[in-house]
C-alpha positions in Angstrom: -18.2 59.5 -102.5 -16.7 56.8 -100.4 -15.2 59.4 -98.1 -18.6 61.1 -97.5 -20.1 57.7 -96.8 -17.4 56.9 -94.2 -17.9 60.2 -92.5 -21.6 59.8 -92.5 -21.2 56.2 -90.9 -19.0 57.7 -88.3 -21.6 60.4 -87.5 -24.4 57.9 -87.3 -22.1 55.7 -85.0 -21.4 58.6 -82.7 -25.2 59.4 -82.5 -26.0 55.6 -81.7 -23.2 55.3 -79.2 -24.2 58.7 -77.7 -27.8 57.4 -77.3 -26.6 54.0 -75.9 -24.5 55.5 -73.2 -27.4 57.3 -71.3 -29.6 54.3 -71.8 -27.0 52.0 -70.4 -26.6 54.5 -67.5 -30.3 54.7 -67.0 -31.0 51.0 -67.2 -27.9 49.3 -66.0 -25.6 51.6 -64.2 -28.4 53.4 -62.3 -30.0 50.1 -61.4 -26.7 48.7 -60.3 -26.1 51.8 -58.3 -29.6 51.8 -56.8 -29.3 48.1 -55.9 -25.9 48.8 -54.5 -27.3 51.6 -52.3 -30.2 49.5 -51.0 -27.9 46.6 -50.4 -25.5 48.8 -48.8 -28.1 50.4 -46.6 -29.3 46.9 -45.6 -25.5 45.8 -44.9 -25.1 48.9 -42.9 -28.1 48.2 -40.7 -27.0 44.6 -40.4 -23.4 45.4 -39.7 -24.5 48.1 -37.2 -26.0 45.4 -35.0 -23.6 42.4 -35.3 -21.1 43.4 -32.6 -21.7 44.1 -28.9 -20.1 47.5 -29.4 -22.7 48.4 -31.8 -25.2 48.2 -29.0 -23.3 50.1 -26.4 -24.3 53.4 -27.8 -25.1 55.6 -25.0 -28.0 57.1 -26.8 -29.5 53.5 -26.9 -28.7 52.6 -23.4 -30.3 55.8 -21.9 -32.9 57.4 -24.1 -35.6 60.0 -23.5 -39.0 60.4 -24.9 -42.2 62.3 -24.1 -45.5 60.8 -23.1 -48.8 62.8 -22.9 -51.8 61.9 -20.9 -55.3 63.2 -20.6 -57.7 62.3 -17.8 -61.5 62.7 -17.5 -62.3 64.0 -14.0 -65.8 63.4 -12.5 -67.6 66.6 -11.5 -70.8 65.2 -10.0 -69.6 62.7 -7.4 -72.1 63.8 -4.9 -74.9 62.7 -7.2 -73.6 59.3 -8.1 -74.9 57.7 -4.9 -78.4 57.8 -6.6 -77.0 55.9 -9.7 -76.6 58.9 -12.0 -74.1 58.7 -14.9 -70.8 60.5 -14.1 -70.2 63.9 -15.7 -66.7 64.2 -17.0 -64.4 67.1 -17.6 -61.4 66.4 -19.8 -58.1 67.5 -18.2 -54.7 67.7 -19.8 -52.4 67.6 -21.4 -50.1 66.1 -18.7 -46.7 65.6 -20.3 -43.9 63.6 -18.8 -40.4 63.0 -19.9 -39.7 59.3 -20.0 -36.2 58.2 -19.4 -35.5 54.6 -20.5 -32.5 53.0 -19.0 -31.2 49.8 -20.5 -28.4 47.4 -19.2 -27.0 44.7 -21.6 -27.0 41.2 -19.8 -25.9 39.0 -22.8 -24.9 39.3 -26.3 -24.9 36.1 -28.5 -23.2 36.8 -31.8 -23.8 33.4 -33.2 -27.4 33.2 -32.3 -27.9 36.8 -33.2 -29.6 37.8 -30.0 -29.2 40.5 -27.3 -30.7 40.3 -23.8 -31.0 43.4 -21.7 -32.9 44.8 -18.7 -34.9 48.0 -19.0 -36.8 50.3 -16.7 -38.6 53.7 -17.1 -38.4 56.8 -15.1 -41.1 59.4 -15.5 -40.8 63.1 -14.6 -43.4 65.8 -15.2 -42.3 68.3 -17.9 -43.2 71.9 -17.1 -41.9 73.2 -20.4 -43.3 70.7 -22.7 -46.3 71.2 -25.0 -48.6 69.2 -27.1 -50.1 70.1 -30.4 -53.6 69.0 -31.2 -55.2 68.0 -34.6 -55.7 71.6 -35.4 -52.1 72.7 -34.9 -53.0 74.5 -31.7 -50.2 74.1 -29.0 -51.2 73.3 -25.4 -48.8 73.7 -22.4 -48.3 70.8 -20.1 -50.7 70.8 -17.1 -49.1 70.4 -13.7 -48.9 66.8 -12.4 -50.2 68.0 -9.0 -53.6 68.7 -10.5 -56.3 66.8 -8.7 -58.3 64.3 -10.7 -61.5 62.6 -9.5 -62.3 59.2 -10.9 -63.4 55.7 -10.0 -61.3 53.8 -7.3 -60.0 51.3 -9.7 -59.4 48.8 -6.8 -62.8 49.2 -5.2 -64.8 46.5 -6.8 -61.9 44.1 -6.4 -61.7 45.0 -2.8 -65.4 44.4 -2.4 -65.2 40.9 -3.9 -62.0 40.1 -2.0 -63.5 41.6 1.1 -66.7 39.5 1.1 -65.3 36.9 3.6 -64.0 39.5 6.0 -67.3 41.4 5.6 -69.3 38.5 6.5 -67.0 37.8 9.5 -67.2 41.2 10.6 -71.0 41.3 9.8 -71.3 38.5 12.4 -69.3 40.6 14.8 -71.6 43.7 14.3 -74.6 41.5 14.7 -73.4 40.0 17.9 -72.6 43.5 19.0 -76.3 44.2 18.8 -76.8 41.2 21.2 -74.1 42.4 23.5 -75.6 45.9 23.6 -78.9 44.3 24.5 -77.2 42.0 27.2 -75.2 44.9 28.7 -78.3 47.1 28.9 -80.3 44.3 30.4 -77.8 43.7 32.9 -77.5 47.3 34.0 -81.2 47.7 34.0 -82.1 44.5 35.6 -79.2 42.4 36.9 -77.6 44.9 39.1 -80.8 45.6 40.9 -81.4 42.0 41.2 -77.9 41.4 42.6 -78.6 44.0 45.2 -82.0 42.6 46.0 -80.5 39.1 46.4 -77.9 40.5 48.7 -80.6 42.1 50.8 -82.8 39.0 50.9 -79.7 37.0 51.9 -78.7 39.3 54.7 -82.3 39.3 56.1 -82.4 35.4 55.8 -79.0 35.3 57.7 -80.3 37.8 60.4 -84.0 36.5 60.8 -84.2 33.2 59.1 -86.0 32.3 55.7 -89.3 31.4 57.3 -89.5 34.9 59.1 -88.6 36.7 55.8 -91.3 35.0 53.9 -93.8 35.4 56.7 -93.2 39.1 56.7 -93.4 39.3 52.9 -96.9 37.5 53.2 -98.1 39.8 55.8 -97.1 42.8 53.9 -98.9 41.6 50.8 -102.0 40.4 52.7 -102.5 43.6 54.6 -102.2 45.6 51.3 -104.8 43.3 49.5 -107.1 42.0 52.2 -106.9 38.6 50.7 -108.2 36.9 53.8 -106.8 35.2 56.8 -104.4 32.3 56.1 -101.2 31.0 57.4 -99.3 29.5 54.5 -96.7 26.9 55.3 -93.3 27.6 53.8 -91.5 24.8 55.7 -91.4 22.2 52.8 -90.2 24.7 50.0 -88.2 27.4 52.1 -84.7 25.9 51.2 -85.6 25.7 47.5 -87.1 29.2 47.5 -84.1 30.8 49.3 -81.1 28.8 48.3 -81.7 25.6 46.3 -83.7 26.3 43.2 -81.7 26.0 40.0 -82.5 26.2 36.3 -82.4 23.3 33.8 -78.7 24.2 33.2 -77.9 24.2 37.0 -77.8 28.0 37.5 -78.9 29.1 40.8 -82.3 31.0 40.6 -83.1 31.0 44.3 -84.0 34.4 45.8 -80.6 34.8 47.4 -78.9 34.2 44.1 -78.0 37.0 41.5 -80.8 36.4 38.9 -83.4 35.0 41.4 -85.2 38.2 42.2 -85.4 39.5 38.6 -86.6 36.1 37.4 -89.3 35.9 39.9 -90.4 39.5 39.4 -90.1 39.1 35.6 -92.4 36.2 35.6 -95.2 38.6 36.8 -98.0 38.4 39.5 -99.5 34.9 40.2 -102.0 33.5 37.9 -103.1 30.0 37.0 -100.2 29.5 34.5 -97.6 31.7 36.1 -98.1 30.1 39.5 -97.9 26.5 38.0 -94.5 27.4 36.4 -93.0 29.2 39.5 -94.1 26.8 42.0 -92.5 24.0 40.0 -89.3 25.9 40.0 -89.3 26.7 43.7 -90.6 23.5 45.2 -94.1 24.3 46.2 -96.2 22.8 43.3 -97.6 20.1 45.5 -99.4 22.5 47.7 -103.2 22.6 47.3 -105.1 25.8 46.6 -105.7 28.4 48.0 -102.5 27.9 49.9 -100.6 27.6 46.7 -101.5 31.0 45.5 -100.8 32.5 48.8 -97.3 31.1 48.8 -96.7 32.2 45.2 -97.8 35.7 46.2 -95.5 35.6 49.1 -92.4 34.6 47.0 -93.4 37.1 44.1 -94.0 40.0 46.7 -90.7 39.5 48.3 -88.7 39.4 45.1 -90.5 42.0 43.1 -90.5 44.5 46.0 -86.7 44.1 46.7 -86.1 44.2 42.8 -88.2 47.3 42.4 -86.8 49.1 45.6 -83.3 48.7 44.0 -84.2 50.1 40.7 -85.0 47.1 38.7 -86.3 48.0 35.2 -85.5 51.7 35.5 -84.7 53.9 32.5 -81.0 53.9 32.4 -80.8 57.5 31.1 -82.7 58.6 34.3 -81.0 56.6 37.1 -78.4 58.1 39.4 -76.5 54.9 40.3 -75.1 54.0 36.8 -71.6 53.7 38.1 -72.6 51.3 40.9 -74.7 49.3 38.4 -71.6 49.0 36.1 -69.5 48.0 39.0 -72.0 45.3 40.0 -72.3 43.6 36.7 -68.7 43.7 35.8 -67.7 42.3 39.2 -70.4 39.5 38.7 -68.9 38.6 35.4 -65.3 38.9 36.1 -65.3 37.9 39.8 -62.2 38.5 42.1 -63.6 41.9 43.1 -62.8 43.2 39.6 -65.9 45.5 39.3 -65.2 48.5 37.2 -66.0 51.7 39.1 -65.8 54.9 37.0 -65.9 57.9 39.2 -65.7 60.4 36.4 -69.2 61.2 35.4 -68.2 62.4 32.0 -66.1 59.3 31.3 -69.0 57.0 32.5 -71.5 58.9 30.3 -69.1 58.4 27.2 -68.5 54.8 28.1 -72.1 54.0 28.0 -73.7 56.6 25.7 -70.9 58.2 23.8 -70.8 59.3 20.2 -67.4 59.9 18.6 -67.3 63.6 17.6 -64.9 63.0 14.9 -66.6 60.2 13.0 -70.3 60.6 14.3 -70.3 56.9 15.0 -71.4 55.1 18.2 -68.7 54.9 20.8 -70.5 53.9 24.1 -71.4 50.4 25.0 -75.1 51.0 24.9 -75.1 53.4 21.7 -76.3 52.5 18.2 -75.9 54.6 15.1 -76.9 54.1 11.5 -74.0 53.8 9.2 -75.0 53.6 5.5 -78.1 51.7 6.5 -76.1 49.3 8.8 -76.8 49.4 12.6 -73.4 50.2 14.2 -73.1 49.4 17.8 -70.6 51.2 20.0 -69.6 48.1 21.8 -68.1 46.6 18.7 -66.2 49.8 17.8 -65.0 50.0 21.5 -63.6 46.4 21.3 -62.0 47.0 17.9 -60.4 50.2 19.1 -59.2 49.0 22.4 -57.8 45.9 20.8 -56.1 47.8 18.1 -54.7 50.7 20.2 -55.2 50.4 23.9 -53.5 53.8 24.6 -55.8 55.6 22.1 -58.7 54.0 23.7 -57.6 55.1 27.1 -57.5 58.6 25.9 -60.8 58.5 24.1 -62.7 56.9 27.1 -60.7 58.7 29.8 -60.0 55.4 31.8 -56.8 53.8 33.1 -55.4 50.6 31.6 -56.7 48.4 34.3 -60.4 49.6 33.9 -60.0 49.5 30.1 -58.9 45.9 30.1 -61.7 44.9 32.5 -64.3 46.6 30.4 -62.9 44.9 27.2 -63.2 41.5 29.0 -66.7 42.2 30.3 -68.1 43.5 27.0 -66.1 41.0 24.8 -67.6 38.1 26.7 -71.0 39.1 25.6 -70.0 39.7 22.0 -68.0 36.4 22.1 -65.1 38.3 20.7 -62.0 36.2 19.9 -59.3 38.0 21.7 -56.7 36.8 24.2 -57.7 39.5 26.6 -61.2 38.2 26.9 -62.5 35.3 28.8 -65.2 32.7 28.1 -68.2 33.9 26.5 -71.0 35.0 28.8 -74.2 32.9 28.8 -77.6 34.3 29.0 -80.0 32.1 31.0 -82.9 31.5 28.7 -85.1 30.8 31.8 -85.5 34.6 32.1 -87.5 34.5 28.8 -89.5 31.4 29.8 -87.3 29.2 27.7 -84.6 26.8 28.6 -80.8 26.5 28.3 -78.3 29.3 28.0 -77.2 31.4 25.0 -73.9 33.1 24.2 -73.1 35.6 21.4 -72.1 33.0 19.0 -75.1 30.7 19.6 -77.4 33.7 19.4 -76.0 34.8 16.0 -76.2 31.3 14.5 -79.7 30.8 15.6 -80.7 34.2 14.4 -78.9 34.1 11.1 -81.1 31.5 9.7 -84.2 31.5 11.9 -86.1 33.3 14.6 -84.3 35.6 17.0 -84.5 33.6 20.1 -84.8 36.2 22.9 -87.1 38.9 21.6 -88.6 36.7 18.6 -88.9 38.2 15.3 -86.2 38.2 12.7 -82.9 40.0 12.2 -82.6 42.6 9.4 -79.2 41.2 8.7 -80.1 37.6 8.6 -81.5 35.3 5.9 -85.1 36.2 6.9 -84.8 39.6 5.4 -86.9 41.5 2.7 -89.0 39.0 0.7 -87.7 36.1 2.6 -88.8 37.2 6.1 -90.4 34.4 8.1 -89.7 31.7 5.4 -86.2 30.4 6.4 -85.6 28.1 9.3 -81.9 26.8 9.2 -80.5 24.9 12.1 -77.6 26.4 14.0 -75.3 23.6 12.8 -76.2 24.4 9.1 -75.7 28.0 9.5 -72.3 27.5 11.2 -71.4 25.3 8.3 -72.4 27.9 5.6 -70.7 30.8 7.5 -67.7 29.3 9.2 -66.8 25.6 9.1 -68.1 24.0 5.9 -66.1 23.2 2.7 -67.9 26.2 1.2 -67.8 28.5 4.2 -68.4 32.1 3.2 -65.8 33.4 5.8 -63.2 31.5 3.9 -61.6 31.5 0.4 -64.9 30.1 -1.1 -66.6 33.5 -0.7 -64.6 34.8 -3.7 -65.7 31.8 -5.7 -69.3 32.5 -4.6 -69.0 36.0 -6.0 -67.6 34.6 -9.3 -70.6 32.5 -9.5 -73.0 35.4 -8.8 -71.4 37.8 -11.2 -70.6 35.3 -14.1 -73.6 33.1 -13.8 -71.4 30.0 -13.8 -69.3 28.0 -11.4 -65.5 27.9 -11.6 -64.3 25.1 -14.0 -64.6 22.1 -11.6 -62.9 18.6 -12.0 -63.7 16.3 -9.2 -64.9 19.2 -6.9 -61.6 21.0 -7.5 -61.2 24.1 -9.6 -59.0 23.3 -12.6 -58.3 24.5 -16.1 -60.5 22.4 -18.6 -63.0 21.7 -15.9 -66.7 21.8 -16.4 -68.6 25.1 -15.6 -72.2 24.6 -14.7 -74.9 27.2 -14.3 -74.8 29.1 -10.9 -78.4 29.0 -9.8 -80.5 28.3 -6.8 -80.3 24.5 -7.6 -76.5 24.5 -7.7 -76.1 26.6 -4.5 -78.6 24.3 -2.7 -76.7 21.3 -3.7 -73.3 22.5 -2.4 -74.7 23.5 0.9 -77.3 20.8 1.3 -80.2 23.2 1.7 -83.5 23.8 0.0 -84.1 25.8 -3.1 -85.8 28.6 -1.1 -83.0 28.6 1.4 -80.5 28.8 -1.4 -82.4 31.8 -2.9 -82.4 33.6 0.4 -78.6 32.9 0.8 -77.8 34.3 -2.7 -80.0 37.4 -2.0 -78.3 37.9 1.5 -74.9 37.9 -0.3 -75.8 39.9 -3.5 -78.4 42.2 -2.3 -77.1 42.9 1.2 -73.6 41.9 2.2 -71.9 42.8 -1.1 -73.5 46.1 -1.9 -74.2 47.4 1.7 -72.2 45.6 4.5 -68.8 45.3 2.9 -68.8 48.8 1.5 -69.7 50.1 4.8 -67.0 48.2 6.4 -64.3 49.3 3.9 -65.4 52.9 4.4 -65.7 52.6 8.2 -62.3 51.0 8.6 -60.3 52.5 5.8 -62.3 55.4 4.5 -62.5 53.6 1.1 -65.1 54.7 -1.3 -66.1 54.0 -5.0 -64.5 57.3 -6.1 -61.3 59.0 -5.1 -59.5 62.3 -5.7 -55.8 62.5 -6.1 -53.1 64.3 -8.1 -52.4 63.0 -11.5 -48.9 62.1 -10.4 -50.3 59.7 -7.9 -52.9 58.3 -10.4 -50.2 57.4 -12.8 -47.2 56.5 -10.8 -48.1 55.4 -7.3 -50.5 55.8 -4.4 -50.6 54.0 -0.9 -53.9 52.2 -0.8 -55.5 52.4 2.6 -57.5 49.1 2.3 -54.4 47.0 1.3 -52.4 48.8 4.0 -55.1 48.0 6.6 -55.1 44.3 5.6 -51.2 44.2 6.1 -50.6 43.7 2.4 -48.1 45.5 0.1 -50.1 48.7 -0.3 -48.5 50.6 -3.1 -50.4 50.8 -6.4 -49.5 52.3 -9.9 -51.0 52.5 -13.3 -47.7 53.0 -15.1 -44.7 51.3 -14.2 -42.3 53.9 -13.0 -38.9 53.0 -11.4 -40.3 54.0 -8.0 -43.7 54.7 -6.6 -44.4 58.3 -6.7 -44.4 59.8 -3.2 -42.9 56.6 -1.6 -39.6 57.9 -0.8 -37.8 55.7 -3.4 -39.7 52.5 -3.0 -39.1 50.2 -5.9 -41.9 49.2 -8.2 -40.5 45.8 -8.4 -38.0 43.9 -10.6 -36.9 45.3 -14.0 -38.1 43.9 -17.2 -35.9 41.7 -19.3 -36.1 41.6 -23.1 -34.4 39.3 -25.6 -34.4 40.6 -29.2 -33.0 39.7 -32.5 -30.0 41.5 -33.8 -30.7 40.3 -37.3 -27.4 38.4 -37.6 -26.3 34.9 -36.8 -29.2 32.4 -36.7 -31.6 35.3 -36.7 -31.4 37.0 -40.1 -32.3 40.6 -41.1 -35.9 39.8 -41.8 -36.6 39.9 -38.0 -34.1 42.5 -37.0 -35.0 44.0 -33.6 -38.1 41.7 -33.4 -38.9 40.5 -29.9 -38.0 36.8 -28.9 -38.5 36.5 -25.2 -39.3 38.7 -22.2 -39.1 38.2 -18.5 -37.7 39.8 -15.4 -34.5 40.3 -13.3 -34.0 40.2 -9.6 -33.2 43.9 -9.3 -34.9 45.1 -6.3 -32.6 43.5 -3.8 -35.1 41.5 -1.9 -33.5 38.2 -2.6 -36.7 36.9 -4.2 -37.8 36.2 -7.8 -41.5 37.2 -8.0 -42.1 33.8 -9.5 -40.3 31.0 -11.3 -41.5 28.6 -14.0 -41.0 24.9 -13.8 -40.6 22.6 -16.8 -44.2 22.5 -17.3 -44.7 26.2 -17.3 -46.3 26.3 -13.8 -45.5 29.2 -11.5 -44.1 29.2 -8.1 -44.2 32.6 -6.4 -41.7 34.5 -4.2 -38.9 32.0 -4.7 -35.5 32.7 -3.3 -33.0 33.5 -6.2 -29.7 35.1 -6.8 -29.1 38.8 -7.1 -29.7 39.8 -10.8 -30.9 36.5 -11.7 -33.2 36.4 -14.8 -36.6 34.6 -14.6 -39.9 34.0 -16.1 -38.7 34.3 -19.7 -41.5 33.7 -22.0 -42.6 34.5 -25.6 -45.9 36.0 -24.3 -47.2 39.2 -22.8 -46.4 38.6 -19.1 -50.1 39.1 -17.9 -51.3 36.8 -20.7 -48.6 34.1 -20.2 -49.8 30.5 -19.9 -49.1 30.4 -16.1 -51.4 33.3 -15.6 -53.9 31.7 -17.8 -53.7 28.5 -15.7 -54.0 30.5 -12.5 -57.4 31.7 -13.7 -58.4 28.2 -14.5 -58.4 29.0 -18.2 -60.8 32.0 -17.8 -58.3 34.8 -18.7 -58.5 34.8 -22.4 -62.3 34.5 -22.4 -62.4 37.5 -20.0 -60.0 39.5 -22.2 -61.9 38.8 -25.4 -59.0 37.5 -27.5 -56.3 34.7 -27.6 -53.5 36.9 -29.0 -50.9 36.5 -26.3 -47.7 36.2 -28.1 -45.3 39.1 -27.6 -42.5 37.3 -29.7 -42.3 38.8 -33.1 -43.3 42.3 -32.4 -41.4 44.9 -34.0 -38.9 47.3 -32.6 -37.5 50.1 -34.8 -37.4 47.8 -37.8 -40.6 46.8 -39.5 -41.7 45.5 -42.9 -42.9 48.2 -45.2 -44.9 45.8 -47.6 -46.3 43.3 -45.1 -48.4 43.5 -41.8 -46.3 43.6 -38.7 -47.1 42.8 -35.0 -47.0 45.6 -32.6 -46.9 45.6 -28.7 -49.3 48.3 -27.5 -47.6 49.3 -24.3 -48.0 45.9 -22.9 -51.8 45.8 -22.8 -52.3 44.1 -26.1 -50.7 42.7 -29.3 -52.1 43.9 -32.6 -51.4 43.3 -36.3 -51.0 46.3 -38.5 -53.0 46.9 -41.7 -50.7 48.0 -44.7 -52.1 51.1 -46.2 -51.1 53.7 -48.9 -47.8 54.9 -50.0 -47.3 58.4 -48.8 -44.5 61.0 -48.9 -43.4 62.4 -45.5 -40.7 64.9 -45.0 -39.8 64.2 -48.8 -39.4 60.6 -48.0 -41.6 57.9 -49.6 -43.2 55.8 -46.8 -45.9 53.0 -46.6 -48.5 53.6 -44.0 -49.6 51.0 -41.4 -52.4 51.5 -39.2 -54.1 49.8 -36.2 -57.4 50.3 -34.8 -57.8 48.1 -31.7 -61.3 47.1 -30.8 -62.0 47.6 -27.1 -64.7 44.9 -27.0 -61.8 42.4 -27.5 -59.5 43.9 -25.0 -60.8 43.8 -21.4 -57.6 44.4 -19.4 -58.5 43.9 -15.8 -56.3 40.9 -15.6 -53.3 43.3 -16.2 -54.5 46.0 -13.9 -55.4 43.6 -11.0 -52.6 41.2 -11.6 -53.6 38.9 -8.6 -52.5 35.8 -10.3 -55.8 34.1 -9.5 -59.3 33.7 -11.0 -60.2 37.3 -9.6 -58.5 38.6 -12.7 -61.4 37.1 -14.7 -64.3 37.9 -12.5 -66.7 39.9 -14.7 -66.7 43.5 -13.8 -64.1 43.3 -11.0 -62.3 46.1 -12.8 -64.3 46.8 -15.9 -61.6 48.5 -18.0 -61.4 48.2 -21.8 -58.4 49.2 -23.9 -58.7 51.0 -27.1 -55.8 52.1 -29.4 -55.5 54.0 -32.6 -51.9 53.7 -34.1 -50.4 55.2 -37.3 -47.0 54.0 -38.4 -45.0 55.1 -41.5 -42.3 52.7 -42.7 -39.6 53.7 -45.2 -39.4 50.8 -47.7 -35.6 50.8 -48.5 -34.5 50.5 -44.9 -37.8 49.1 -43.3 -37.3 51.6 -40.6 -40.4 52.9 -38.9 -39.8 56.6 -39.3 -43.1 57.9 -37.9 -45.3 56.6 -35.1 -48.3 58.1 -33.5 -50.8 56.4 -31.1 -53.7 57.3 -28.9 -54.6 54.7 -26.4 -57.8 55.0 -24.3 -59.0 53.3 -21.2 -62.7 52.9 -21.0 -64.6 52.2 -17.9 -67.9 50.5 -17.6 -69.8 52.5 -14.8 -72.5 49.8 -14.5 -70.7 48.0 -11.8 -69.6 44.3 -11.2 -71.2 41.5 -13.1 -71.9 43.5 -16.4 -70.3 42.3 -19.5 -70.6 43.0 -23.3 -71.0 46.7 -23.0 -72.4 49.0 -25.6 -69.4 51.3 -26.2 -71.8 54.0 -27.5 -73.7 54.0 -24.3 -73.4 56.8 -21.6 -72.2 54.2 -19.0 -69.0 53.6 -21.1 -66.7 56.5 -20.7 -63.0 57.1 -21.2 -61.1 57.8 -18.0 -57.5 58.1 -19.2 -55.8 58.6 -22.6 -52.1 58.1 -23.5 -50.7 60.0 -26.5 -47.4 59.0 -27.9 -45.6 60.4 -30.9 -42.2 60.0 -32.5 -40.8 60.7 -36.0 -37.5 61.0 -37.9 -36.1 64.5 -37.2 -35.9 67.2 -39.9 -32.2 67.0 -40.0 -32.1 63.2 -40.2 -34.8 63.2 -42.9 -32.6 65.6 -44.9 -29.6 63.4 -44.5 -31.5 60.2 -45.2 -32.9 61.9 -48.4 -29.6 63.1 -49.5 -27.6 60.1 -48.6 -29.8 57.4 -49.7 -32.8 58.5 -51.8 -30.9 61.0 -53.8 -28.4 58.3 -54.6 -31.0 55.9 -56.1 -32.7 56.2 -59.5 -31.3 57.5 -62.8 -29.9 60.7 -61.5 -28.1 59.3 -58.5 -24.8 60.7 -59.9 -25.8 64.3 -60.0 -24.1 65.2 -56.7 -21.1 63.1 -57.5 -21.5 60.9 -54.4 -22.4 63.8 -52.2 -20.4 65.7 -49.6 -20.5 66.1 -45.9 -23.4 64.3 -44.1 -24.9 63.5 -47.6 -21.7 61.8 -48.8 -21.9 58.1 -49.8 -18.3 57.2 -50.5 -18.8 53.9 -52.5 -20.7 55.9 -55.2 -18.1 58.6 -55.7 -16.2 56.7 -58.5 -19.3 55.3 -60.2 -20.9 58.7 -59.9 -18.1 60.2 -61.9 -18.1 57.4 -64.5 -21.8 57.8 -64.8 -21.5 61.6 -65.2 -18.9 61.1 -67.9 -21.1 58.6 -69.7 -23.8 61.1 -69.7 -21.5 63.9 -70.9 -19.8 61.6 -73.4 -23.0 60.4 -74.7 -24.5 63.8 -75.0 -21.3 65.0 -76.8 -21.3 62.1 -79.2 -24.8 62.7 -80.1 -24.2 66.3 -80.5 -21.2 65.6 -82.6 -22.9 63.2 -84.9 -25.9 65.2 -85.4 -23.9 68.3 -86.4 -21.8 66.2 -88.9 -25.0 64.7 -90.5 -26.7 68.1 -90.7 -23.6 69.7 -92.5 -23.5 66.7 -94.9 -27.2 67.4 -95.9 -26.4 71.1 -96.4 -23.5 70.0 -98.7 
């Protein structure tokens, strides 16, 4: 009996121990193994970053990926002039291979940081394809495909070009004055010169009294006015040689303008005779002799003037070349009259239209250019000053004649050029007024008041549209507003004026100086009136002149005329993304290459660098920086890599930027924890307006993830340099047989207006509403493996939305027709199938209660530290099951006995 009890106890003990062994395996050994694997993976990741050699992996230093783009191309450009909404056709995919090249600059083991430079090179991939949401594969569209879209620089150029536009507006306005003056001289002054010469010769031959007596007799015989012998003795010298205007210009009949002045005053009458007699020295003569003297003077001048073609239609005369020679010699002196013997050349010089452009080319020609009167005299001067040789070819003249024509015409236009002499003065006595008037004086009078020669108002001055006849600014005030005042519109303040008009507020001001933290006041008629010292009505007219005329009409016409610029442009996708040479910037003498993406070089530029490489400092997860922020961003800046000997900017101790500073080759600069375009120095450059313009204050790049994230907590993500966003932790999913945690980002475009990045002027232009109204939207899906915290899946679609309403519009409705996507960027990366299989076999299969089943694995799946414990665990399972089986059999037999 005791023996049976002993055997039974042994059998029970075997069962208990047999059951305990798997339980210990399940609860203790497997837990220890799982913890060991997880800890080992963490140590492996950490150890794989703690030495410089760990980062010198060729696959890390030079890596490749794919980036896919789509573009919406406008199909109804011709209709957009009338304000229609663009119709878009989605084009793509355009797939590019991105080669990212890194160079390690510094490895700090104790701090746990690595600093390296990086740049990207993009190449269109002809063999690549993109798979849509339905699983359909699409081949890469050729990067040479033309895309028509908004000229992204256009609004900015309009704003920046306002000062130049106003300056040129004055030139074009004065060109109208010059046109009239040249026409007047050819029509009237040349005949007057010839008439004065004839009278002078007759006086020299016969004497002044005889000449006047003959004139009187001729008039008297033709009119039968009665017998009289007027006495010219007391006034003959004044009439023939001594009469001068109020400004001292000779107006006697033997002087150049005398005959046309006398003839132009008209036949004697009570009023006319009174004025003329006062000018020519016979006003003290009694009637009827006074009238007879006046008829003698008038008859002599008018007959000679008329006989020489005074007032004739210039398109019908046969002596144009002689007229041009006479007036140019009169102006230039020293026998420098321009004689054009080639009839075709003369016709083109005076009345020509450029066949290539359809614009006015002749000195007397005016054409309409987008509603702006375009006078050939201005285009002649601009062309001849810019390229004399081309002008010689176009106008078929030699250099000497060209220079003399430039000098002659330029004096009337008061054109500022070393080749041009003192501005010509028009004697206002010819209009019955006093003084003289040159092109500059005429423009300043006409700009803010009545046009002084023909009366009326200029269509390009303040008295336009609803303000016609209501504005009367002095020339001095007009000069201050346009050219010389502290707020002159041909200076830097023009852009500040546009900021006020488009935003509705002044720049932040402190003691009349723009400054961050300054006060912004409402930009209205009262404010504009206060800064210029003008009335409210004058301020309203000035604002209307800028916003309703100069900005939407004159400046666009100027940009189009000079550079061919337009609101829309067509160019290949390669150029849109990676570089084009902007004609406006080139014409202004500025660096003209532009790019949306930062390629190593500008596409089509023959290797021109896009600028200094970016420098990153990130955490290695070791040293002072622990594994919790492994591969997180710390600082970023630039390195002087382009060989120009300049750092684009440097920051002083207060964080202020100084631009184009000499620095050493490969010197790093501008290191900051912020996104570069949102850095504090750029905020300061916009007087604190940048963040408000963007719509958010999230500027800190530091802390954004690299390849290592945090599966269980939100992480900060850098969205291709345009924005920083925080992920939202989602569900646990299984992807490629690997458990992962989803993170998602849905970036609100209303809070991410990115014109500051695209313009990048480093001025408040970056914050002018609607200067470049592009909004950034991004949808991101990240899957993070929780053991390693490695992001094993990433997919994003970034969209660039354009507000087609134009400058000044803010707070768009993103569901409205005027908001359209212009470009999309698609990126995608995931753990490869092979790597996923290895990770599952090497890590996941070695965690949990059955970690031992492959006995530590083999080949790529082998996890060496688990081999021994896997065998021990397997032995415990086998031993436990054996003991349970042995005990159960014994107990069963004992019951049978």
